[in-house]
N, C-alpha and C positions, 0 to 999 in steps of 0.2 A: 504493500500500500504506500510505503514511503516514497516509492519511485513515481507514483501516479501524478502527484502534484507537480514535480519538475517537468514531467512529460506533458502535462496539460498546459503548463506555463509556456513551454517551448512551442507547442502547437499554436497557442494564442499569439505568440510573438511572430511565428512564421506567417500566420494568417494576416497579422497586421502589416508585416513587411510586404506581402503580396498585394494587399489592398492599396499600398502606397507606390506600387511599381510604376515607373515612368512609361509613357508611350513614346517609342522611338520612331521617328518619321525619316525615312531615307529620301533624299532628293538628288536627282542627277539632271543637270541642265547644261545647255550649250552656251556657257558664258564666254567662250573664246571660239575662234574659227569662223567659218562663213555664216553661221547662224547666231553669232554673238549679239546682233541687234535685237534678236528675239529673246535670247537666254538671259541677258543682263537684267532687263526689267523683271523677268521671272525670279531671278535670284534676289533682286532688291525687294520683291514682294514677299518672299519667304520670311524676310526679316520683320515684316509687319504682321505676321500671322499670330494667333493666340498662343500664349505660353502655357496656358492650362485649358483643358476641355473636360467638362464633367467632373471637375475637382482633381483631375490627374495632370501632372506636369508633362509637358510635351517637349521632347528633345528633337531638334532638327539637325540632321547630318547632311550637309550640302556638298556635293562633289561636282566638278566640271568635267564634262565628257568631250569638250573641245570640238563639238559638232561631228564627232567620229563614232561610227556605229560600234566598232570593237570596244572603244573606251566606254560607251554607254553600257554595253553588256558586262564588261569587267567591273564597272561601278556598281551595277545591280548585284552581281555576285558578292562583291565585298560588303555592301550594305546588308545583305541577307545573312552571310556567313559570319562576318566579323562584328557588325553592329547590331545584329539581331533585331532588325527593324520590324515593326508591325504593319507598315504600309509604305509603298514607294510612290513618290510624285515625280513625274517626268516620263520621257524626256521631252525636249523642245521640238524635235523634228520627227516627221513620220518614219523615215528609215530607222532611226534610233529606237523609236518606240516599238516598231514591229519586231526588231531584233531582240528586244528585252522580254517579249512575251513567253518564250520557252522557259526562260529562267524563273520568272515569277510564277508561272503555272506549276512548274516542278516543285517550287518551294511553297506553293499554296499561300502566297502573300498578295494581298490586293494591291493594285497599281492604278493610279489615276494619271493618265497621260495629258500633256499640254499640247499635243500635236493634232492635226486636223483630220487626216484621212479616216473615212468610215471603216476601212479595213482593219483598223486598230481594234475595233470593238464588234465588228460584224463578220460572220454570224456569231452569235453567242454560243460557243461550243465548249467542250471540256477544258480547253485552254483559256479562251477569252472570257469565260465566266468570272475570271479573276481580274479582268481589265475594264476600266471605266475611262472616260475622257471628258474634257470640258469644252474644247473648241467645236464650233458648228461643223456639221458634215459638209463635204464639198458639194453634194447634190443640192443642199439648201441654198448655198451661195451661188452655185451655177445657175439655178433657176432664177435667182434675183438678177443676175447679169443678163441672162437670155430674155427675161421679161423687159428689162430696161432697153436692151438692144432693139427688140421688136417694136417697142413703143416709140423709138426714136429713129425709125426708118432704116435700120441696119438689115441688110439681106445676106451679105457674105462676110465671113470671119476668117482671119488668119490666126493660127494658134502657135505660140512658142512657149515651151515650159522646160522645167528642170528635167535632166536626163536621169531621173530616179523615181522612187515611189510617189513623191509628191506630184511631179509633172504627169506621170502616167495616170495616177488616180484622177487628177483634174481633167485630163483629156477624156477619159472614160465617162465621167459624170457630166462634163459640159456637152459632150456629144449627145447624150440623152436629152439634156435640156434644149439644146439647139434643134434637135429633131422635133421636139414638142412645139417649138415656136417657129418652125419652118425656116430656120437659119441654115445656110450652106457653109460648111467649113472647107475653104479652098486651099489652105496650106497648113501643114502640121510639122513644126520644127522643135528641136531639143538643144539644150546646152547644159554644160556642167556648172555647178554652183561656183566653182573656182575659176571659170573661164574669164579672160580679160578682153576677149573680142568675140563678137557674134556677127561679123561682116557677112559671112556666107549665108547664115540663116536670114539675116535682114534682106539681102538681095533676093532670096527666094520669096520672102513675104511680100516684098515690093512688087515683084513680077506678077504675083497672083492678084494684085490690085483689090484687096478686100476693103469693104466699107469700114471695118473695125478690126483691131488686133487685140487678142486676149493674151496677156503675159501671165503664165502660171508659175510664178516663183514666189519666194518669200525673203523677207529681210532686204538688205541693201543690194544683194546680187540681182534682185528683180528689176533694178533700175537700168541695168546694162542694155537689154534689148530695146527699151524705150528710148534711151539716149541715142542708140544707134539708128533707130527709125527716124528720130528727129533730125539727126545729122544728114540722113539721106533724103530728107524733104517729105516724109510721109505726112499727109494732112488729114487722114481719117481719124475716127475715134479710137482711143486706146483705153482698154480696161485692164485692171489688175485684180488679183484675188485679195482676200482678207489677210493674206500672208505679208502684206506690206504696210499694215496699219500702225506705223510708229514714226516718231520724229526723225529717226536716222534715215529713213527712206526719203522723206521730204528734203533733208539736208543734202544727201548724195544726189538725188534726182534734180533738185533745183528747178530752174525754169523749164527744163525738158519734161517734167512730169505735170506741168500745169494743165488743167482740164481733164485729168484722168478720172475715170469712174471706177468705183469698186464697192463691193458689198462689205459690210463690217458689223461687228458687234455694236450694240447701242452705246456701250461705254465710250467709244471713240468720240461721240458727239453728245455726251450725256447732258450737257448744259443747254443744248439746242432742241432736245426732245420735247414734245408736247407734255403738258402736266399730267395728262391722262395715261401716258405710256407706262405700262406696268413694271418696266425695268428702271425707270428714271431714278427713283429713290435709291435703290441698291447700287446702281451704277455710280451715282454721285458720291455715295459713301466710300467707294473704292478710290475714286478720283481724289477726294478730299484727303484720305489717309496717305495715298502715294505721294501726292504733291506736297503735303506737309513735311514728308521725310526727304523728298528728292528735288523739290523746286517746282514752281509753276510751269506748266506746259510739258512736263516730263512724262506724263502718263502714256501708256500704250496698251493696245488690246492684248498683247502677249503677257504682260504682267497681270492683266485682269484674268487671263486663263489660269494663272497660278493662284490668284485670289479665290477663284471659284473652287479650286481643289481644296482650299482651306475651309470654305463654307460647307462643302460636302462632308469633310471630316468632322467639322463642328456639329453637323446634324446627325452623323452616323455613330460617332464615338460613344455618346451617352447611352444609346440603344445597345451597343455591343457590350458596354461595361456591365449591363444587367445580366449578361450571360456568362462572361468569362473575364479573366484578368489579363492585362497586357503582358506581352512576352511569351504567350502560349499559342499553340496552333488553334486552340479553341477560340481565342480572342480574334485571331486573324480571320477565321471562318465567320465569326459573328459580325465582324466589321464588314466583310464582303456582303453578307446578307443584309446588313443595315443600309449599306450604300444602295443596294438594289431596291430598297423600300422608300427612298427619299421622295417626297411629294411636295409640289407647289413651293419649292425653295427659290426665292428671288436671288439671283446672282448679279454679277457685274455685266454679264453677257446675255442673260435670259432667265427664264423660269424653268427649273429642273424638275422633271417628273420621271424618275427611273422606273424600269420594270425588269422582269426576268429576261425579256427579249430586247430591251433598249437600254444600253449602258451609257447613253448620252443624255437622253431625256429632254432635249430642247425642241421647241417648235418655232413657228415663224416669228414669234415675239423676240427671237434672238438675232434678228438681222435688220439692217437698214441699208439704204443706198447712200453713198457719199461721193462728193466731187472734190478734187483738189483745186482750190481757188485762192489765189494770192498767197500761196505757200501754206495754206491751212485747210483743215477738213471742214466741208460744208454739208450739213444734213440736207438730203433731198426728200421732201415729203412724198408719200406714196401717190401714184397717179389716181385721179378720181375714178 
């Protein structure tokens, strides 16, 4: 009997320690390399995320994958095996995020990506059941572009995109949208994120004489084809994807990107949104937090994707804590289940409604059309 009291005390102390276990959040972003203009605001945003959720301390372990797929995979392995993380946020780009899926599914650790391609979360199978994401799907943004083109007299389109999963995904999705709106794609070109010249691609686009050109790139490398088209005297409309919605693109593109049309998350023009817009309040909350820390005019849609991963965590963690303790396989599984059940959560980019078959959960409230005018983003109200 004399041993029972010490054993009971030890059990109580162990239970108390477990109850106070920290939640470890692993983050891999492209803070350097070609995607740095996307990854830096994401990294800056992680610093603004809550330090406690549901009464539990949150530890963020942030690594840079340098826009490299192999580095993203290595970071993911390290975060899981060495840092024992409960969830992974990242990566910045589609190729990196796709490459990480095998690792996180094998470890049964939930992941919330900040990259755009629908292929990151679709279809929700045995592997992708562990994967969620915050950026809008390419098809949603493709439809916004195609609708704007059709409404503004565009009949033929030239396409030039990254020679990787981002460019290929965009071509597939835009082709569907173009078909719906009776738009003819008359040229289809590719270039690498690290290229310094796209003269050959530009000449082919020019020879096709399209009414408009869609550049399917992200970050500052997306400015290259547009600058080249401008130098060659192209006078048609130019569209970009939501992958360019940051100040660095405006800086690098300068006068050459004036008049560009693009779809974007509402956060990009939060202060211009109508008062009735369901995302305005939550978008302005992020803008306020980010600019208070980094300066006026520094906010970007990419940092907002990171912010939304934090909002999803804040919604899911308290639910998961009712079932298991951090640092355990049971908690990771409970967190995955809780993420799948998030409903009507206002974020910086839209309102999230996750389901077992939809690990993005955004609808048309997550997009607006924008024009670059006088070096700034201008909100374009929907056509009547």
